[in-house]
Every structure is written in C-alpha cells, then in structure tokens.
C-alpha positions in Angstrom: 82.1 73.6 176.7 84.7 75.7 175.4 84.5 79.3 175.2 84.9 81.0 171.9 88.3 82.6 171.5 88.7 86.1 170.4 91.0 86.8 167.6 93.2 89.8 167.6 92.1 92.4 165.0 93.9 92.1 161.7 96.6 94.5 161.0 95.5 97.2 158.5 91.8 96.7 159.2 89.6 99.6 160.2 89.6 103.2 159.0 93.4 103.7 159.2 94.0 100.6 157.1 91.4 101.6 154.5 93.0 105.1 154.2 96.4 103.6 153.8 95.2 101.2 151.0 93.3 104.0 149.3 96.3 106.4 149.4 98.5 103.7 147.9 96.0 103.1 145.1 95.6 106.8 144.5 99.3 107.2 144.4 99.7 104.4 141.8 96.9 105.9 139.7 98.5 109.4 139.8 101.9 107.9 138.8 100.3 106.0 135.9 98.6 109.2 134.7 101.8 111.2 134.9 103.7 108.5 132.9 100.9 108.4 130.3 100.9 112.2 130.0 104.7 112.2 129.6 104.5 109.5 126.9 101.9 111.5 125.0 104.0 114.7 125.2 107.1 112.8 123.9 105.0 111.3 121.1 103.4 114.7 120.2 106.7 116.6 120.0 108.3 113.8 118.0 105.4 113.8 115.5 105.7 117.6 115.1 109.4 117.3 114.6 109.0 114.6 112.0 106.3 116.4 110.1 108.5 119.5 109.9 111.3 117.4 108.4 108.9 115.7 106.0 107.4 119.1 104.9 110.9 120.5 104.3 111.9 117.4 102.3 108.7 117.7 100.2 109.3 121.4 99.6 112.9 120.7 98.5 111.6 118.0 96.1 109.0 120.4 94.7 111.6 123.1 94.1 113.9 120.6 92.3 111.0 119.4 90.1 110.0 123.0 89.4 113.6 123.9 88.5 113.8 121.0 86.1 110.5 122.0 84.4 111.9 125.5 84.0 115.1 124.2 82.5 113.0 122.1 80.0 111.0 125.2 79.1 114.1 127.3 78.6 115.7 124.6 76.4 112.5 124.6 74.3 112.7 128.4 74.0 116.4 128.2 73.1 115.9 125.6 70.3 117.4 128.0 67.7 120.5 128.6 69.8 119.6 132.2 70.8 117.7 132.9 74.0 116.1 136.3 73.7 114.9 138.6 76.4 111.3 138.0 75.2 111.8 134.2 75.4 113.2 134.6 78.9 110.2 136.7 80.0 107.7 134.3 78.5 109.3 131.3 80.1 109.7 132.8 83.5 106.3 134.6 83.7 105.2 135.6 86.4 108.7 135.4 87.9 111.5 137.7 86.9 115.2 136.7 86.7 117.6 137.7 89.3 120.2 138.3 86.6 120.9 137.7 82.9 124.5 137.6 81.6 125.3 137.2 77.9 128.7 136.0 76.7 130.0 134.9 73.3 129.3 131.2 74.4 125.8 131.7 75.6 123.3 133.2 78.1 123.2 132.6 81.9 119.9 133.3 83.7 119.7 133.2 87.5 116.2 132.5 88.8 114.8 131.9 92.3 112.6 128.9 92.4 110.3 128.5 95.5 107.8 126.0 96.8 106.0 126.2 100.2 108.6 127.7 102.6 111.7 126.7 100.7 113.5 128.7 97.9 116.6 128.1 96.0 118.3 130.0 93.2 119.4 128.2 90.0 121.7 129.3 87.3 120.6 128.2 83.8 123.1 128.4 81.0 121.9 128.3 77.5 124.6 127.6 75.0 124.7 128.4 71.3 124.0 124.7 70.5 120.5 124.9 71.9 121.1 123.1 75.2 120.4 124.5 78.6 122.1 123.3 81.8 121.1 124.1 85.3 122.8 124.2 88.7 121.6 125.2 92.1 123.4 128.1 93.8 124.4 128.2 97.4 123.1 131.7 97.9 120.8 133.9 95.9 122.4 137.0 94.4 120.7 140.3 94.7 118.4 141.0 91.9 120.0 143.1 89.2 118.3 145.2 86.5 117.7 143.1 83.4 118.9 144.8 80.2 
C-alpha cells in the first residue's frame, strides 16, 4: 500500500492570506468610492456653473424683451410727435427715468431696465416724426433730476 502524500500548504491560505485578500478588496472598494465621489463633485460644480450661465442668459433675454416692450409703449405715447413729461411718467410707471433730454429734433429718455439679477440702461430717442429708437448703454448714468 502506498501511504498518502501530504501536500504543502497553499500559499496565501490561512489567516495571513485571508487578511491580505481582504485588505486588497477593501483598498479597491475605497478607491472606487473615492473615484465616484470625485466624479459626483465634478458633476455638481459643472451643473452649478452651467445653471448660473443659463440664469444670466435668461435674465439678459428678459431685460432685452422688457426694453423692447418699453420702446413700443413709448412709441405709442409719442404717436403725435411730442413726448410729454406726463406721457413719460405714465409709460415708465413705477420706474423713473435716469435722465430726460429735450432737443429741437426730439426727446431722449434714459431708463434702467432690470430682470432677476441683471440690469441695463437704455437710451430711448423719440423724434418729432413719432418714432422711437432704443439702444443699450455700456454704463448707467447717475440719475439726474427730471424737469
């Protein structure tokens, strides 16, 4: 009869091998969690940044639309070719103009138009022909007393 042969214990078996395998799995899990967390942070900050740009774009579009509506209302008030102080007050209510300048060719009214957190000043020029043009200004002038 042959005697049974003993095999040498496998490498990595026993408590030391179990701990090594467990440490390796734990390390991989921690690395995966760190990568997922980093990805979520990048996604979050990108989303916040994009929503800020979108909000600003929407606010600018709202200001442009409000400025055009204001131009249309000023043009309707100036249908007779003379834009009076009363007509300006009625059209701008509850706003007040930053300035009103009258010349022989017409009246220029500067108004600040705002929406959300965006504001822009526009110069509206009413000519004696009953047309009103508008243009955005780079900076808003200080308010001046209206005559």
